[in-house]
N, C-alpha and C positions, 0 to 999 in steps of 0.2 A: 588757216591762221598759222602764223610763224611767230615763235618767241626766240629772240636771239640777242646776243650781247650788242649793246649800242655801239655805234662807230662814230667817227668824227662828223659824218654827215647828219647825225641825229642831234648834234650839239644845240642848234637853234631850236629844234622842237622841244628839247628838254628844258632849256632855260626860259623859254616863253611860257611854259605850262607849270613847271614844278616850282611852286612858290615857297617850298620848305627846304631849299638848299641854297647855300651861298654860291653864286655863280663861279667864283674862282676854283671851286672844288669839282665842278662838273667834268672838266677835261681829264683830270687825274682819275676820277671814277670811271670814265670811259676807257682810259688806258688800262686800268686794273680790272676791267670787265665786271664792275660792280653795279652796272645799270643794264637791265634787259628792256628791250623795246618789243611791244606786241604789234604785229602787223596783220592786217586783213585786206586781201585784194590789193596789195601794194600801198595801203594807207596805214599810217601809225594810228593805233586806237588806244594806246596806253603804255605804261612803263612800270617797272619795279626797280627799286634801288635798295641796296643794302650796304652795311658796314660791319664793324666788329665791336660788340660791347666788351669792355675791358680788354680790347685788342685780342680776344681769343674766342669769342662766341659770335657766330653770324647773327646779325640783327637786321631784320627787314624794316627799313625806315619808311618806305613808301610803296604802296601798290595803288595804281590808278588805272581804271578801265573807263573809257568814255561811256557816258550814259546809255546810248543805244545798244551797247554790247554787254551791259551788266546783266546778271542773273541768267547767264547762258553757259556757265561752267568755265569761262576763260580764266577768271581769277583763281579758281581751284587748280586749273592746269598750271598756271604760273607758279603758284605756291608749292605745289607738289614737285614740279620740275626743279625749282630752286632747292627744296629740301633734298632731293635726290643728288643734286650736284654737291651740296654741302656734305652729305654723307659720303659721297665718293672721295671727297677731299679729307676724310677722316674725322669730321665733326660728329658729335653724338647729341648735341643740343643746339637748338636754334631759338631765337627770340623775336618778338615784335611787340608793338604797343598800339593802343588806340585810345581815344578819349572816351570817357564814360557816356557821353551824349551821342556817340556815333554807333551806327548799326554794325560796323565792321567787327566789333567784339563778338557778335554772334556767329559771324562767318568763320572767324579764327577758331572759336570753340568747337564748331562743327567739324573742323579739320583736325581736331585733337589737341589744340593748344589749351594750356591750363593757366589760370590766373596765378601770377607769381609775386604780385605786389602792386604798388601804385606810387605815383609821384604827384605831389600837390605843388603847383606853381601858382603864384599870385595872379588873380584875374583870369585864370584858365580852368576849364573843366578838369576833373580828375583824369590823370593819364594811367591807364591800366597796362601793366607789363604782363606779357604772356610768354610762356615757354613751351617747347615740345621736344621730347626725346625722339631722336630719329635713328 
């Protein structure tokens, strides 16, 4: 398995699958190395994308691992690798979020993330904000 910064060749893969980002932002995020692609045997099997909350705190916006590869430790490797990279860049806190009706909240808590609040949007499940000191 390889986890690496997305490149221009990954653009179509990302915009075809990531329904939570506006297409016009993808190229800039690739240039800024804010999207990682996970590859297995030369095939893309997932991605992770982040930004900055309040423009100063790394915020993992999306982690996706294709179904056949889930529950094998890949997500953990991606998150821990991202945290290490953020720490190397001088950050002491990282954030993410997940909806209350998703299992991802348990995954992040197992990795040491703590509930830090929530967001209520009309006609959406509760969004749980999570933080971790790194």
